[in-house]
C-alpha positions as CSV (number, residue, x, y, z in Angstrom):
1,M,0.0,0.0,0.0
2,T,1.4,3.4,-0.9
3,L,1.7,6.4,1.5
4,Y,-1.1,8.1,-0.4
5,E,-3.4,5.2,0.1
6,K,-2.5,5.0,3.8
7,L,-3.2,8.7,4.2
8,Q,-6.6,8.4,2.5
9,Q,-7.6,5.9,5.2
10,A,-6.3,8.1,8.1
11,R,-9.0,9.0,10.5
12,S,-6.9,11.3,12.8
13,E,-3.7,13.3,13.0
14,E,-2.1,10.3,14.8
15,D,-3.0,8.0,11.9
16,V,-1.3,10.5,9.5
17,K,1.9,10.6,11.6
18,D,1.9,6.8,11.9
19,A,1.5,6.4,8.2
20,Y,4.3,8.8,7.5
21,I,6.7,7.2,10.0
22,R,5.9,3.7,8.6
23,S,6.6,4.9,5.1
24,V,10.0,6.3,6.1
25,K,10.9,3.1,8.0
26,D,9.8,1.0,5.0
27,E,11.6,3.2,2.4
28,L,14.9,3.2,4.3
29,K,14.6,-0.3,5.6
30,L,15.1,0.8,9.2
31,N,13.7,-2.4,10.7
32,R,16.7,-4.5,9.6
33,A,19.7,-5.4,11.8
34,D,22.2,-4.0,9.3
35,V,21.0,-0.4,9.3
36,G,23.9,2.0,8.4
37,W,24.7,5.6,9.0
38,Y,23.3,6.6,5.6
39,Q,19.8,5.3,6.5
40,I,19.9,6.8,10.0
41,R,21.0,10.2,8.6
42,K,18.2,10.1,5.9
43,A,15.6,9.2,8.6
44,L,16.8,12.1,10.8
45,Q,16.6,14.4,7.8
46,A,13.0,13.3,7.2
47,R,12.2,13.8,10.9
48,N,13.7,17.3,10.7
49,A,11.6,18.0,7.6
50,S,8.4,16.9,9.4
51,G,8.7,19.7,11.9
52,D,7.2,17.6,14.7
53,F,10.4,17.3,16.7
54,P,13.4,19.5,17.6
55,P,15.8,19.5,14.6
56,V,18.9,17.4,14.7
57,S,22.0,19.3,13.5
58,F,24.4,17.6,11.2
59,K,27.0,20.4,11.2
60,P,29.5,18.8,13.6
61,F,29.4,15.6,11.5
62,E,29.8,17.4,8.3
63,E,32.8,19.4,9.6
64,A,34.5,16.2,10.9
65,Y,33.8,14.4,7.6
66,K,35.3,17.3,5.7
67,T,38.4,17.3,7.9
68,L,38.8,13.5,7.4
69,T,38.3,13.9,3.7
70,E,41.0,16.6,3.5
71,K,43.4,14.4,5.4
72,L,42.8,11.2,3.4
73,Q,42.4,12.6,-0.1
74,P,46.2,13.0,-0.8
75,M,46.8,9.5,0.5
76,V,44.2,7.4,-1.4
77,Y,46.8,5.5,-3.4
78,E,49.3,5.2,-0.5
79,L,46.6,3.8,1.8
80,G,45.3,1.4,-0.9
81,F,41.9,2.9,-1.4
82,L,42.7,3.2,-5.2
83,K,45.3,1.3,-7.2
84,I,47.3,2.8,-10.0
């Protein structure tokens, strides 16, 4: 059943929230044991977009990721990430 169909059957605001949450969980496969950071980040971004919860800031992660990228980029061949 699509999100649209679930929303058509909603009888209350809680039903709408439940349908939206279920669609995000199904789309990102969050009910699996091997959930990764990508899926968690996308779920948190969807949660931020809903406006129902205090927003989660990704700024510290993005800054740390940028710093790590800058350190590793010159050494991709040396560390064996790519082969010549």
